[in-house]
C-alpha positions as CSV (number, residue, x, y, z in Angstrom):
1,M,0.2,0.1,-0.2
2,G,0.9,3.6,-0.6
3,E,2.4,5.7,2.6
4,S,-1.1,8.0,2.3
5,V,-3.2,4.9,2.4
6,A,-4.7,4.2,6.0
7,E,-7.5,2.0,5.1
8,A,-9.2,-0.5,2.6
9,T,-12.4,-1.8,1.7
10,V,-12.8,-5.6,1.1
11,I,-14.8,-5.9,-2.2
12,K,-14.7,-10.0,-2.1
13,W,-12.9,-12.9,-0.8
14,T,-11.0,-15.1,-3.7
15,K,-10.5,-18.0,-1.2
16,K,-13.1,-19.9,1.1
17,P,-12.1,-21.2,4.5
18,G,-10.8,-24.5,4.1
19,D,-8.8,-23.9,1.1
20,Y,-5.2,-24.5,0.5
21,I,-3.1,-21.5,-0.7
22,E,0.1,-21.3,-2.4
23,A,2.6,-18.3,-1.4
24,D,2.2,-15.2,-3.2
25,E,-1.4,-16.4,-4.6
26,T,-4.5,-13.9,-4.6
27,V,-6.3,-14.1,-1.2
28,M,-8.6,-11.3,-1.5
29,E,-9.5,-8.0,-3.7
30,I,-9.8,-4.5,-1.8
31,A,-10.1,-1.0,-2.6
32,T,-8.6,2.1,-1.6
33,D,-10.0,5.8,-2.5
34,K,-7.3,5.5,-4.8
35,V,-7.5,2.0,-6.8
36,D,-8.6,-1.6,-6.6
37,S,-5.4,-4.0,-6.2
38,D,-5.2,-7.6,-4.9
39,V,-3.8,-9.0,-1.7
40,P,-1.5,-12.4,-2.2
41,S,-0.5,-14.7,0.7
42,P,2.4,-14.3,2.2
43,V,3.2,-18.1,3.0
44,A,1.6,-21.1,1.9
45,G,-1.2,-23.1,4.0
46,K,-4.7,-23.8,4.6
47,L,-7.1,-20.8,5.0
48,L,-8.7,-21.4,8.4
49,E,-10.8,-18.2,8.9
50,C,-11.6,-15.0,7.3
51,L,-11.8,-12.1,9.9
52,C,-13.6,-9.4,7.9
53,K,-16.4,-9.9,5.7
54,D,-17.1,-8.2,2.2
55,N,-17.8,-4.5,2.2
56,D,-16.2,-4.2,5.5
57,V,-13.2,-1.5,6.3
58,V,-10.1,-2.3,7.5
59,Q,-6.9,-0.5,8.8
60,V,-4.0,-1.0,7.1
61,G,-1.8,-3.6,9.2
62,A,-4.8,-5.3,10.7
63,V,-4.9,-9.2,10.8
64,I,-7.5,-10.2,8.0
65,A,-7.1,-14.2,8.1
66,I,-5.5,-17.0,10.2
67,I,-3.5,-19.6,7.7
68,E,-2.2,-22.6,9.0
69,T,1.2,-23.6,7.8
70,A,3.4,-26.8,7.5
71,E,5.7,-25.0,9.9
72,P,6.2,-26.9,13.5
73,E,4.7,-25.3,16.5
74,E,7.2,-24.7,19.4
75,I,6.8,-27.2,22.1
76,V,6.8,-25.2,25.7
77,V,8.5,-27.5,28.3
78,P,7.0,-27.0,31.4
79,P,8.8,-26.0,34.4
80,V,10.0,-28.8,37.0
81,I,9.0,-28.2,40.5
82,A,12.0,-28.8,42.5
83,P,12.8,-29.2,46.9
84,V,13.7,-26.2,48.6
85,Y,17.2,-26.2,49.7
86,Q,19.1,-23.3,51.9
87,P,22.6,-23.0,50.8
88,V,25.2,-21.2,52.8
89,E,27.8,-19.4,50.6
90,E,31.6,-19.6,52.0
91,K,34.3,-17.4,51.5
92,T,36.9,-20.5,51.7
93,N,37.1,-23.2,49.1
94,I,34.5,-25.5,51.3
95,A,31.4,-27.1,49.7
96,P,28.3,-25.2,50.2
97,V,26.2,-26.4,53.0
98,Y,22.5,-27.2,52.2
99,R,19.8,-27.4,54.6
100,P,16.8,-29.6,53.4
101,A,13.1,-28.1,53.3
102,E,11.6,-31.0,55.2
103,E,13.6,-30.8,58.6
104,V,13.3,-34.3,60.4
105,K,14.1,-34.1,64.3
106,T,15.4,-37.5,65.9
107,E,14.0,-36.8,69.3
108,S,10.3,-36.7,67.5
109,P,8.4,-38.9,65.1
110,E,7.1,-36.0,63.8
111,I,8.1,-34.7,60.6
112,R,7.9,-30.8,59.6
113,Q,6.5,-29.9,56.4
114,P,7.9,-27.2,54.3
115,E,6.2,-24.0,54.2
116,Q,5.6,-23.9,50.6
117,E,7.1,-25.5,47.3
118,V,8.6,-22.7,45.3
119,Q,8.9,-23.3,41.6
120,K,12.6,-23.0,40.3
121,P,15.2,-24.6,38.3
122,V,16.4,-27.8,39.3
123,Q,20.4,-28.0,40.0
124,E,22.1,-31.3,40.1
125,P,23.5,-32.5,43.5
126,P,27.2,-32.3,44.0
127,A,28.6,-35.5,42.8
128,Q,30.7,-35.7,46.3
129,A,27.6,-35.8,48.3
130,V,25.7,-38.5,46.0
131,Q,28.6,-41.0,45.9
132,S,29.5,-40.8,49.8
133,H,26.3,-40.1,51.4
134,R,28.2,-38.5,54.1
135,P,26.9,-35.5,55.9
136,W,28.0,-32.3,54.9
137,P,30.2,-30.2,57.7
138,S,28.7,-27.6,59.8
139,I,30.4,-24.3,59.2
140,E,29.9,-21.4,61.8
141,I,29.5,-18.2,59.8
142,P,28.8,-14.9,61.3
143,Q,25.3,-13.4,60.6
144,P,26.6,-10.1,58.6
145,E,28.9,-13.0,55.9
146,V,25.3,-15.0,55.3
147,K,24.2,-14.3,51.6
148,I,21.2,-16.2,49.5
149,P,22.4,-17.4,46.5
150,Q,20.0,-17.7,43.8
151,E,20.8,-21.4,42.6
152,T,18.5,-24.2,43.4
153,K,19.5,-27.0,45.3
154,P,20.0,-30.9,44.8
155,P,16.8,-33.3,45.8
156,V,17.2,-35.0,49.2
157,F,17.9,-39.0,48.9
158,A,15.8,-41.2,51.6
159,E,19.2,-42.2,53.0
160,Q,20.5,-38.7,53.4
161,R,17.6,-37.4,55.6
162,E,19.1,-39.0,58.9
163,E,22.3,-37.2,58.3
164,L,21.3,-34.1,57.3
165,S,18.8,-33.9,60.1
166,Q,21.5,-32.1,62.2
167,P,20.4,-28.4,62.5
168,V,22.7,-25.8,60.8
169,P,23.8,-22.8,62.9
170,Y,22.3,-19.6,61.3
171,T,20.4,-21.2,58.5
172,E,17.0,-20.1,60.3
173,Q,17.6,-16.8,59.3
174,L,17.6,-17.6,55.6
175,E,14.0,-18.9,55.1
176,E,12.1,-16.1,53.1
177,P,8.6,-15.1,54.1
178,V,5.9,-15.7,51.7
179,A,3.8,-13.0,51.6
180,P,0.2,-13.8,51.5
181,K,-2.2,-12.8,48.9
182,T,-4.5,-10.3,48.8
183,E,-8.2,-10.9,48.4
184,N,-8.2,-9.4,45.2
185,E,-5.4,-11.8,44.0
186,A,-7.1,-14.6,45.4
187,K,-10.2,-14.5,44.3
188,S,-10.3,-13.3,40.8
189,S,-13.4,-12.6,38.9
190,Q,-14.3,-14.6,35.4
191,R,-16.6,-12.0,34.7
192,F,-15.5,-9.9,31.6
193,Y,-14.9,-6.0,32.7
194,S,-14.0,-3.4,30.2
195,P,-10.7,-1.0,30.3
196,L,-13.0,1.8,31.3
197,V,-15.2,0.0,33.8
198,K,-11.7,-1.2,35.4
199,N,-10.2,2.1,35.8
200,I,-13.9,3.6,37.2
201,A,-13.8,0.7,39.9
202,A,-10.2,1.3,40.5
203,Q,-10.4,5.0,41.6
204,E,-13.6,3.8,43.5
205,G,-12.1,1.5,45.6
206,I,-14.2,-1.5,44.1
207,G,-12.9,-4.9,44.1
208,N,-14.0,-7.9,42.1
209,V,-16.1,-9.5,44.4
210,E,-18.1,-6.4,44.6
211,L,-18.2,-5.7,40.9
212,D,-19.2,-9.4,40.5
213,Q,-22.7,-8.7,42.4
214,I,-23.4,-5.4,40.1
215,P,-26.3,-6.5,37.6
216,G,-25.1,-5.3,34.0
217,T,-27.5,-4.5,31.1
218,G,-24.9,-4.8,28.5
219,A,-24.5,-7.6,26.0
220,E,-25.1,-11.6,27.8
221,G,-25.1,-9.3,31.1
222,R,-22.0,-7.4,30.7
223,L,-21.3,-4.6,33.1
224,T,-21.4,-1.4,31.1
225,K,-20.0,2.3,32.3
226,D,-23.6,3.4,32.9
227,D,-24.3,0.5,35.1
228,L,-21.3,1.3,37.3
229,L,-21.9,4.8,37.5
230,N,-25.6,4.4,38.3
231,Y,-24.1,2.0,41.2
232,I,-21.9,4.4,42.1
233,Q,-24.4,7.4,42.7
234,N,-27.3,4.7,44.5
235,K,-24.2,3.9,47.1
236,Y,-23.4,7.4,47.5
237,Q,-27.0,8.4,48.1
238,A,-27.6,5.8,50.7
239,A,-24.6,6.3,52.8
240,S,-25.8,9.8,52.5
241,A,-29.2,8.8,53.8
242,I,-27.9,7.0,56.7
243,K,-25.5,10.1,57.6
244,S,-28.7,12.6,57.8
245,D,-30.4,9.9,60.0
246,E,-27.8,10.0,62.5
247,A,-26.7,13.2,62.5
248,T,-30.1,15.2,63.4
249,P,-30.5,18.9,63.9
250,E,-30.2,20.5,67.2
251,E,-33.6,22.3,66.9
252,S,-35.4,19.2,65.7
253,I,-34.4,17.9,68.7
254,E,-35.1,20.5,71.6
255,P,-38.8,20.8,71.2
256,S,-39.5,16.7,71.5
257,I,-37.3,16.8,74.7
258,Q,-39.0,19.8,76.2
259,E,-42.5,19.2,76.0
260,P,-42.5,16.0,78.4
261,I,-40.9,17.8,80.8
262,A,-43.1,20.7,81.0
263,E,-46.3,18.4,81.1
264,T,-44.6,16.1,84.1
265,R,-43.7,17.4,87.3
266,F,-41.4,14.7,89.5
267,A,-40.7,15.4,93.2
268,E,-38.4,13.4,95.3
269,P,-39.9,9.4,95.1
270,E,-40.8,9.2,98.9
271,I,-43.1,11.7,99.4
272,I,-45.3,11.1,95.9
273,P,-48.2,9.5,96.9
274,E,-49.3,6.6,94.6
275,P,-52.8,7.6,93.7
276,L,-51.0,10.8,91.8
277,I,-49.2,8.4,89.5
278,N,-50.7,8.8,85.8
279,L,-50.2,5.4,84.6
280,S,-51.4,6.3,81.1
281,E,-47.7,8.0,80.7
282,P,-45.0,6.0,80.1
283,E,-42.7,6.0,83.5
284,P,-39.7,7.8,83.4
285,V,-36.6,6.1,83.2
286,L,-34.5,7.0,86.6
287,E,-30.7,6.9,86.8
288,S,-30.7,7.4,90.2
289,P,-33.3,8.7,92.9
290,L,-32.1,12.5,92.2
291,S,-31.7,12.6,88.8
292,A,-34.3,13.9,86.3
293,P,-36.4,11.6,84.1
294,V,-34.8,10.7,80.7
295,Y,-37.1,10.6,77.7
296,E,-36.2,9.0,74.3
297,A,-36.9,11.6,71.9
298,P,-38.5,10.2,68.8
299,R,-36.5,10.2,66.0
300,P,-37.5,12.7,63.2
301,E,-38.1,11.8,59.9
302,P,-35.1,12.1,57.3
303,V,-35.3,15.6,55.6
304,A,-35.9,15.0,52.0
305,E,-33.1,17.1,50.5
306,A,-31.0,16.1,47.7
307,P,-27.8,14.0,48.5
308,K,-24.6,16.0,47.5
309,P,-22.2,13.3,46.6
310,E,-18.7,13.8,46.0
311,P,-18.6,13.9,42.1
312,V,-16.3,11.5,40.7
313,F,-17.4,10.8,37.4
314,E,-19.9,12.9,36.0
315,K,-22.6,10.8,33.6
316,P,-21.9,12.3,29.9
317,A,-24.9,14.4,28.9
318,P,-27.1,12.7,26.3
319,E,-26.1,13.1,22.5
320,P,-28.2,15.5,20.8
321,V,-30.9,14.2,18.6
322,K,-29.3,14.3,15.3
323,P,-32.0,15.6,12.7
324,E,-33.4,13.4,10.3
325,P,-32.1,13.6,7.1
326,V,-34.2,15.7,4.6
327,V,-35.4,13.3,1.8
328,N,-35.6,15.1,-1.4
329,T,-38.8,13.9,-3.1
330,T,-38.2,13.0,-6.7
331,S,-40.7,12.4,-8.8
332,L,-40.7,9.0,-10.6
333,G,-42.5,7.5,-13.8
334,G,-43.6,4.3,-14.7
335,G,-40.5,3.3,-16.4
336,D,-37.6,5.3,-14.3
337,E,-35.0,3.3,-13.2
338,I,-33.0,3.8,-9.9
339,I,-29.3,3.0,-10.0
340,E,-27.2,3.1,-6.7
341,M,-23.7,4.5,-7.2
342,D,-20.8,2.1,-6.7
343,R,-18.1,2.3,-4.6
344,M,-15.6,4.2,-7.4
345,R,-18.5,6.9,-8.3
346,R,-19.4,7.7,-4.5
347,L,-15.5,8.4,-4.1
348,I,-15.2,10.7,-7.3
349,S,-18.5,12.2,-6.3
350,D,-17.2,13.0,-2.8
351,H,-13.6,14.1,-3.8
352,M,-14.9,16.7,-6.5
353,V,-17.4,18.0,-4.0
354,M,-14.6,18.5,-1.4
355,S,-12.5,20.2,-4.2
356,K,-15.1,22.6,-5.5
357,H,-15.7,23.7,-1.4
358,T,-11.8,23.9,-1.1
359,S,-10.6,26.0,-3.8
360,P,-12.2,29.2,-5.3
361,H,-11.8,28.0,-9.3
362,V,-10.9,30.2,-12.0
363,T,-10.5,29.2,-15.4
364,S,-8.6,30.6,-18.1
365,F,-8.6,29.7,-22.1
366,V,-5.9,30.2,-24.8
367,E,-6.6,29.0,-28.5
368,A,-3.1,27.4,-29.9
369,D,-2.1,26.9,-33.7
370,V,-0.5,23.0,-33.2
371,T,-0.1,22.9,-37.3
372,N,3.5,22.0,-36.9
373,L,3.2,19.6,-34.3
374,V,0.2,17.7,-36.1
375,L,2.6,17.3,-39.4
376,W,5.5,16.5,-37.2
377,R,3.4,13.7,-35.9
378,E,2.0,12.1,-38.8
379,K,5.8,12.3,-40.4
380,I,7.2,10.0,-37.9
381,K,4.5,7.9,-35.9
382,G,4.9,4.7,-38.5
383,S,8.8,4.7,-37.7
384,F,8.5,5.4,-34.3
385,E,6.4,2.7,-33.9
386,K,8.3,0.3,-35.8
387,R,11.5,1.0,-34.0
388,E,10.3,1.3,-30.4
389,G,7.1,-0.8,-30.5
390,E,4.7,2.2,-29.2
391,K,2.3,4.4,-30.8
392,I,2.9,8.0,-30.0
393,T,0.3,10.5,-29.4
394,F,-0.4,13.8,-28.5
395,T,-0.6,13.0,-24.6
396,P,3.4,12.4,-24.2
397,I,4.0,15.9,-26.2
398,F,1.4,18.0,-24.4
399,I,3.1,16.4,-21.1
400,E,6.5,17.7,-22.2
401,A,5.1,21.2,-22.8
402,V,3.4,20.9,-19.4
403,V,6.9,19.7,-17.9
404,R,8.8,22.9,-19.8
405,A,6.6,25.3,-18.5
406,I,6.3,24.4,-14.7
407,K,10.2,24.5,-15.0
408,D,9.9,28.2,-16.4
409,L,7.2,29.2,-13.7
410,P,7.6,26.6,-10.6
411,M,4.7,28.4,-8.3
412,I,2.0,26.6,-10.3
413,N,3.6,23.6,-8.8
414,I,2.5,23.9,-5.4
415,Q,0.0,22.7,-2.6
416,V,-1.5,24.4,0.2
417,N,-1.2,23.3,3.7
418,G,-3.5,25.7,5.4
419,T,-1.7,28.8,5.6
420,Q,1.6,27.3,4.3
421,I,2.4,27.2,0.9
422,I,4.4,23.8,0.0
423,K,6.9,24.1,-3.2
424,K,7.4,20.6,-5.0
425,K,10.5,19.7,-5.9
426,D,9.6,17.2,-8.2
427,I,7.1,17.0,-11.4
428,N,4.5,14.7,-11.1
429,I,2.6,14.7,-13.8
430,S,-1.1,12.9,-13.2
431,M,-3.1,12.2,-16.2
432,A,-7.0,11.7,-16.1
433,T,-8.2,8.2,-17.7
434,A,-11.5,7.2,-18.6
435,L,-12.1,3.5,-17.7
436,P,-14.6,0.8,-19.7
437,S,-17.2,1.2,-16.6
438,G,-17.6,4.8,-17.1
439,N,-15.5,6.0,-14.3
440,L,-12.4,8.1,-14.1
441,I,-8.9,7.1,-12.8
442,V,-5.8,9.4,-12.5
443,P,-2.3,7.6,-12.6
444,V,0.6,9.3,-12.1
445,I,4.2,9.8,-14.0
446,K,6.9,10.2,-11.4
447,R,9.5,12.9,-12.3
448,A,8.2,13.4,-15.8
449,D,11.1,16.0,-15.9
450,E,13.7,13.2,-15.9
451,L,12.0,11.3,-18.9
452,S,12.6,12.0,-22.7
453,L,9.9,11.9,-24.9
454,I,10.3,8.4,-25.7
455,G,10.3,7.7,-22.0
456,L,7.4,9.9,-21.3
457,T,5.5,8.1,-24.2
458,K,6.2,4.3,-22.9
459,A,4.9,5.4,-19.4
460,V,1.5,7.3,-20.8
461,N,0.9,3.9,-22.6
462,D,2.0,1.8,-19.4
463,L,-0.2,3.6,-17.2
464,A,-3.4,4.0,-19.6
465,N,-3.4,0.0,-20.4
466,R,-2.8,-1.0,-16.7
467,A,-5.8,1.3,-15.8
468,R,-8.3,-0.3,-18.4
469,T,-7.1,-3.6,-17.1
470,N,-7.6,-2.7,-13.4
471,K,-3.9,-3.4,-12.7
472,L,-2.5,-0.4,-11.2
473,K,-0.8,-0.2,-7.7
474,P,-1.9,2.2,-4.9
475,D,1.6,3.8,-5.8
476,D,0.7,4.6,-9.4
477,V,-2.0,6.9,-8.6
478,Q,-0.3,8.7,-5.4
479,G,2.0,11.7,-5.5
480,G,0.7,13.9,-8.2
481,T,1.7,17.5,-8.6
482,F,0.0,18.6,-11.9
483,T,-3.2,17.2,-13.5
484,I,-3.6,17.2,-17.6
485,T,-7.1,16.0,-18.7
486,N,-7.5,15.2,-22.5
487,V,-11.4,16.3,-23.2
488,G,-10.2,16.4,-26.8
489,S,-10.5,12.5,-26.8
490,F,-14.3,12.6,-26.9
491,G,-14.5,15.7,-29.4
492,N,-14.7,18.6,-26.9
493,V,-13.2,21.4,-27.7
494,M,-12.7,23.1,-24.4
495,G,-13.4,22.4,-20.7
496,T,-13.7,23.8,-17.2
497,P,-11.9,21.0,-15.5
498,I,-12.5,20.4,-11.2
499,I,-8.8,20.7,-9.4
500,N,-7.3,17.2,-8.2
501,Q,-6.5,18.2,-4.4
502,P,-4.4,18.8,-3.1
503,Q,-3.0,20.4,-6.1
504,V,-3.5,23.8,-7.4
505,A,-3.9,23.6,-11.4
506,I,-5.7,21.4,-14.0
507,L,-5.1,21.8,-18.1
508,A,-7.6,20.4,-20.3
509,V,-6.7,19.7,-23.5
510,G,-9.2,20.1,-26.3
511,A,-9.9,18.5,-30.2
512,I,-7.6,19.7,-32.2
513,R,-9.8,21.2,-35.3
514,K,-8.9,22.5,-38.8
515,K,-9.9,26.2,-39.1
516,P,-9.4,28.9,-41.3
517,A,-6.8,31.3,-39.4
518,V,-5.2,34.5,-40.1
519,I,-1.6,34.0,-40.9
520,E,1.0,36.7,-40.6
521,T,3.6,36.4,-43.4
522,L,6.7,39.2,-44.3
523,Q,4.5,39.7,-47.5
524,G,1.3,40.2,-45.4
525,D,-1.3,38.8,-43.5
526,M,-3.5,36.1,-45.4
527,I,-5.9,33.2,-44.6
528,G,-5.1,29.5,-44.4
529,I,-6.4,26.4,-43.0
530,R,-4.9,25.7,-39.4
531,H,-4.9,23.0,-36.8
532,M,-6.2,24.7,-33.8
533,M,-7.2,23.6,-30.4
534,F,-8.3,25.3,-27.2
535,L,-6.3,24.8,-23.7
536,S,-8.2,25.5,-20.5
537,L,-6.7,25.7,-17.2
538,S,-8.4,25.9,-14.0
539,Y,-6.5,27.2,-11.0
540,D,-6.9,27.7,-7.3
541,H,-7.2,31.5,-6.9
542,R,-6.2,31.3,-3.4
543,V,-2.7,31.0,-4.2
544,V,-2.7,31.5,-8.1
545,D,-3.7,34.3,-9.5
546,G,-4.8,35.0,-13.1
547,A,-1.4,36.8,-13.8
548,L,0.6,33.3,-12.8
549,G,-2.3,31.3,-14.3
550,G,-2.7,32.9,-17.6
551,T,1.1,33.5,-18.3
552,F,1.4,29.3,-17.5
553,V,-1.4,28.5,-20.2
554,R,-0.1,30.8,-22.4
555,R,3.8,29.3,-22.0
556,V,2.5,26.0,-22.9
557,A,1.0,27.1,-26.0
558,D,3.8,29.0,-27.3
559,Y,5.8,25.6,-26.9
560,L,3.2,23.8,-28.7
561,E,3.0,26.5,-31.4
562,N,6.9,26.4,-31.8
563,W,7.4,23.0,-32.6
564,D,10.2,22.4,-34.5
565,P,8.9,20.1,-37.7
566,G,12.8,18.7,-38.2
567,R,13.1,17.1,-34.6
568,E,14.4,13.9,-34.2
569,I,13.8,11.3,-31.5
C-alpha cells in the first residue's frame, strides 16, 4: 500500500476457509480511495478463518485471515518443581552447606512439612554428596556474612535424611517469608470488564467481588459504564441518607425533649403519693433517685433534601438528537430506473464536491495553432512504432510542454497546507484516464522532467493500459503535483476541469480542429487552413492569481506552437 493509504475496503474474498493457498496467491481483492488491488498470501498453507467480510473497511496492518502452515509449533516444556534448599555461601574453598526443606527431628517422630514449594530450576546435586552419602560439615559463619544465593538445590535422598537432620547454625535466618496473597489476587473474577469499567472501579475502590454483584445491562449481562456509574451514585445516596439519619439537627430535637418535661412534674420519690401517678404516661427511666427523668426523643423523619455526593465521574450528557436527513422527493415515472452508485463513483463524487468547497476555481482559455506539431507527428509515427514498439499519441507531447512550462513557472507546482505553501521539488504529472466502466482514474508519471519524449510515451501507454485492465497499484495513483485531462479525445473543444486536490491547477486539452485562421507573413496577412485547439487551465485562486495562471497556459501554448518540424527522436 502507498504511504498515504490508511485503510481499504474489502471487495471480495477469492478463497474460502478450508482452501489451500500457495505463497503469493491472491486471497482477496481490496479497494482504496485511489485504486483497486489484490492481496497475496505471504505464506503457503490452509486458510482457516476470514476475519473480515465483504465491504468491511479494514485498517492497514490489521489481521484479515488466519492461515495454517506446515511449520512445527514451538513445544513449551513445563517447568519442574524441585524441593527447596537453603545453601550457605562461604568465602573459602569449602563445599556449600545445604539445609533440606523437610526438617526431620531425631527426638520426635513428627516430620515438619515445608512451608511452600517454590517453583525453581533444578540443579544437580554435588557429585561428592551423592557418592559418599556423608553429612556435610557444619560451618559457623557470622550473620553479616550470610547471603542467599539464587541457585536451586539438589534433591534429598531417603538415605541422607537422617544424616542431614542435624541443624545447621544460622540457617534459620535464611528462610524467606512468603507474602500472603491479597483478596483480589486470591479471588479473580471470571467476568469480563472493559478497561474503562476497571479504571472507574479502581478509582472508587471497588474490588472484583463487589463488581461481580452489580447487575449488568450489556450484551450477555456485561457490566457497562452506565451500570457502574448508576451503582456508584446509588451507593453515595444511600450513604448520605444514613448519615442524615444519624446526625439530627439540634433544633428538631429540643422541642421533643422540652415538651414532656413541661407537662410532667416529679418530686422526690418518697413524698409522691401513689394515687397521683398517671399510669397512662410512660414511666420515666431514672438513673438515680435524684436524677431527672430521661425521655427518648422520637427520631425525626429524614429531611427530603437532595444528597450531595462528591462528584467523581459525571454522567455524560445525552447526545443531541440528530435531525433526520431531508429526503429529496423526486417524482418518478412508470419506466424510471433507480441506479445505486458504485464505490468508485461515490469516491469521485465526494472528491469533486470537496475540491469545489476547498478551492475557488478560476479558468483561463488559450487557443493554440498546433499545425507544425500535427504534421511532425504524422511524419514520424510510423517509423517510431516500428522502432520502439509503441504508438506515439499527442498526450506525451502535451506532457512535455507542460513540464517545460512548470520549470519556467515553478509556483504552479505547489500545494496548500493551511496557511502554508509547499513548493514541490519533483514534477509528477497526473493524467486523467477514462475506464470502460465509465468511471475515472488518475495515474501519475513520477519525475516526468527526467524522462525523454520516448520515456514519456512508454510511461503514458503503460499506465493507460494497466488502468483499463484494473492492474494499477496504489502507488501508481499517488504523489501527483499537476494534472492533465484530454477532453479532446471525446470531441470536446474545451472544458472547465475541477482541480485534483491537493494540487492547485489542472490543464484540459481540447480537440484539434482544422479552422481558417489569419497567418502573418513577411508579405502580409493571409488566411489559411490551420490545426487549432483550445487549452483550458483551472487553478486555485487562493494561491494562483490570474497573472500566473494566464501566463502559464500561454507558455504551454507557445511551446506547442513553436514545435520544430525537423525534430529527431
